[in-house]
N, C-alpha and C positions, 0 to 999 in steps of 0.2 A: 388445457397439455400444463404441464409445469416446466418452467424454463428456468430454474434453478437448481442448486444442489445442493444439500444440507451435510452437516457435522459427519454423519457416518455412511455417507453416499461412498462409493469406490469411484471417486469419477475424474481425479487427479492421475494425470500422466506424470508422477515423477520420476520413473524409475531410474534417468540420469543421474539425478540430482539424490539419490538414495545410494546407488551406486560410488558416487565421489567419496558421501559422505564417511560408508562404509569403508573405502581404499584409505581417506584419510585417519579413520579411528586404526587402521591397521600400522600405518607409519607411525602411529603415535603410542603405539604398542599395546591397543585397548582390541579385544578380538567381535569379529562379528554378530555374534552370537550374543553377547552382550550388551552392544550397542542398539539390538531387534529384538530383545526381549520385551515380554509384552503386545509388543506390535503387531503380533500374527502375521509377522513375515519371516520369512527364512532364508537362509542364500539359495538356495536353488530356487527362488522365485522371482530373484533379480534377474535370472537370466529369460526370464519368462516374454514374447512378444508382447508390446502392446499393453503390461503392467501397470493397474490400474488400481488406486489404493484411496482410502476416503484421509479424510483433514483428521480426522479423528488419530490414524494412526501413525499419520507425522506428525502431531503435535507429540504424541508416546514418544516418537524417538528423536524428536529436538529435548525433549525430555529428560530422555537417555543421554543425550549426546552436553547438557548442560552439564550432568553428572558425574560422566565419567572422563568428559573431554571439558574440563572448566578451565582450560586455558583460551583467553577473551581474544586471539586473533583467530581463533576457526570459523568464524561465521565470513570475518573480511577472505580470506582464504577460499570458503567454497565461492565467494562472491564472484572472486576475483579472474576463477578458474571456471564460468558457465559460460560465458564468448570469446567465440563464436562456436566452438567446436560440441560443449553439452545441449546447446539450441536446438540443434541440428540445420535443418533446412532453414527454419525462423533466422537462426541467429546467422546464417548468411546472406540471406536478405536484407538483415538488418546491417549487415557489414557493410553490401551494396548501394545503400540508399542514399539519394542524392543530396539531402538535407535535416535538420532537425524534425521539419514539417512532415514528411514522408514516416521518418522514424514515429512521429507520436501517432501517425494513420497505422502502423503497421501493428506498434503495439496496441493499440485499443483494439484492434478486429485481433490477434492472436494474444490477448492478455493469459487466456487460459494455457497454452503452451508456454509460456513465457514465466510467467510469475502468474500463475494463480490464488497466489496467498492475500497478495493486496491489490486492489485494485485504483486507478487512476484517473484525475480528472483533469481537468487545465483550466487558468481561469490569466487575465490582462490586465495590465495598465497599459499608460500612454508610454513605457520605456520597457518593460519588462512583462517575462511570461513565466508562470506558474505550473507549475505539476504537482498535483496535493494526494496523496497514496493514503488509504485509509484500509483495515481489514476487509478483507471481502466474504471469510466463512462464519468466521465463528470470534468474542474476543476471548482471548487467553490471559494467561498470567503475564504479568508485563516483562518478567524475563524473556517469556517466550516470543512477544512481540518487540523487545529489542533486540532477539537475536534475528527474526529475520530482518526487520529494518537494518541493520548491519548488512546484512547477507544482502539485502535489495540495493543499498548504497552502494557498496563496492563490486556490484554489478555494473550498476550506470556507470561508476568513474570509469572501470575496465572498458564499458563500452566508446567512451569518452575519449581516453585516452589513444585507443587504436583505431577512432577516426580526428582523429587529430581535432577535437573540439576544444579551443583554452578555454583550457577548465579555470584560470582565474578569472572568468568572465559568468561562473556557478556560481549558485551559493546553498546549501544547503540549512534547512532550521531540523531540528530532529521532536519529535515527539515526547521527548523526556527531559529531564534535567540533567546537568553535566554527569557523567557515568565517571566511578574510580580510576577505569581503564582507560582513559583520554590518551594514552601513549598509543595506543592504537588508530585511533582515529590519526594520530601525528603521523604513523606510521605507511597509514593506506591510506589515507585522503588527502593529495595534494591540491585541493579544493580548499574557501571560504567555510565555515559552520559557525552555527548556533545551538543553542540549547536553549531549550522551553522553561519557563519559570513553573511554579510551583500551581500557579495559579489556573495556567491552561493547560498542563499537560496529562490531564483528566481527558479530554476528547480534542488532543490536538491532532493535526494529518502531519505526515510527515512531509515536508515541502521544498521543493526544487525550483529555485530561481536561477534565469539568465536573461543577460539583455536581449530585446525584443529583435534588436539584429540580425542575432544571430539564428533564428530559426529558421531563412531563406540562404544561409552561406552555405555555399558549394562544399561538401565533405570530402577528404581524402578517400580513397575507391570507390568515389561514387559510380555506379553504371545500372541505371535504370532497367535496362535491357535483364540483367542477371537479378535485380530485386525479383521483377518479374516470373522470372523462369522457378528461383528458388519457391516465391511463394506459390504456384503453382501444384509444387511438389507436395504443397501440405492439407491436410484433410480440409475438404469443402463442409462440411457437415455446420449445422449451427453450434452452435459452444454456449451449452448453459452455463449463469454464471452462479459464485458463492450467494449465500443465502443472506448475508447482512449486503453485500452488494445489491442484493434485488430489493432487496425490502430499502435500503437509503434511497435510491434512483426514482422508485415508486415513490418514497414520503415524498423528495426532492421536489418531483413533479408535481404533485397534488399542491404539497404547500404552495407553490410557486402561482399556481392558475387558482386555488381556492384559499391559501393563505390559513385554514386551519384542518386538522385532518382528525377525525376520532378513531380509537382503535377497532370501534364497532364496526365505520365505515371501512376500516383498512380490511377487517376480518372479510369482511362482508363482498369485496372487491375481488378477495384470494381463495374465496368458496371455501372459508372455514366459519366456524363459530369465535366469538371473542376469548372463551376461556381457552381454545386451542390454539390460537396465535400466541396468546400470552405465552402458554407450556414451549411453544416452539422456539419463543424468543428468549427465555429464560434459558432452554437447553442450549441457545447458541451464545450465552454470556450476556443477554444486555434485556433490556424492555423496553415497552414502545415508549415510553416519557425519557428513556435515554438515548434513543434516537434520533428523536425529535430536538432534543437537548442538544446533541451532540454536532446534529448537523445546522443550527440555528448560531450555538456559538463558536463554531469553526467560521462559518459566514462570517459573523457580526465580526470575529478577532480579524480577518483579514482587510475588511474594509476598514476598519478601524485603523488597523498597523499600515498596510501597505497603499489601500487604497485614499487615506487622509478623510474618511465621512464624518462627518459630525453625529450626532445622537440621534438630531431629529431623520438625518438621510440616511442612516442605520434601521432606525425604527419602520422607517417607509420600505424598505427596500426587503426589511423579513414579515410586512404586513401588520405590523403591531399596531395597537388603536391609538395609543399616545406612547409620547416619550417615556413618563410616567412609568410606562407599564415595561419599556423594555429596559430601562435601568435599572426596576427592579430584579427582572430577569437575569442579565448580566449578572446582575450582582450574588445571585440567587448560582451561577454557574460559577462564577468566578470565585467570587468573594469579597470583591473589589468594585468599583464604580469604574467606568467607561475612564476616566480619565487618569483615574488611581491607576486602572491596570496601562492605560496607555503609556504614563511616567514609569511604573517598573520593566514595561516592555525597552522602553529606549535604553535602559540602564543595561540589559543584559544584552542587546543587539551590537 
């Protein structure tokens, strides 16, 4: 039984987000028909209960937004308006969570309803907790990915502000170089943030970093009874995940257990021929090798820059046969040796 949805499957309940975007467009003098052009969505569709759309339709909608609403504040405005009203019962459940730890549990369980376009995994050091976000369905243009990242970050900041989480103890690292519209970041993000350098931005994830001591600190308006009440109002059916999320999670498990996975082995596990899996990956903007490189590079960079691991320890964690092979792979990923990369990263932090 398939437990993921693909780029063209109508699996995303983004009705309220689409309505919010259409209304924002009207306020800027752009008619809904123009914004919805080519999406196979019409204004009357937005009134249908439980309207589900495909990622393909949503990507076209954002492409139209970038064309007809080129103002750089749009994704920040969208994100800041999603919580809690536009997230419905889940928004109310998040509003009353006791601490960040319980918020992470809710987000993990209800990801598809909250923000299905990117998926979250967590990591920790002795001093800090990290949330790492990657594209969940398909790899799209850099403009699209930046738009979605800006919207997600604005949503996270909105939640932090309303829950009285001290934003001075939060830092964002963006998976791209410093954009031209930096004034929007200054206006909407009262947190510390930095950008990736050119070498690491190819495979980077959005990184949220905060003090480990914040994880269990009781937050404003906490009420576990209300959180449970609102969660009971949400659907209990098992939610499929996006294609890229499924593939990355499956590969991550196997790389941890086996150290290496072939395209043929993975295709067999999924019930596909190798050729069919290659086509599916290509239609989602990636390839088998790109997925492997992405996961390994992200892990290597995190262990190098945040954990302070040396080459030998990183090579062991990633199950490379020796340090030389790891250094060679790292240079292929980033164009730099680990030591040079670490030096460059320290300059941009």
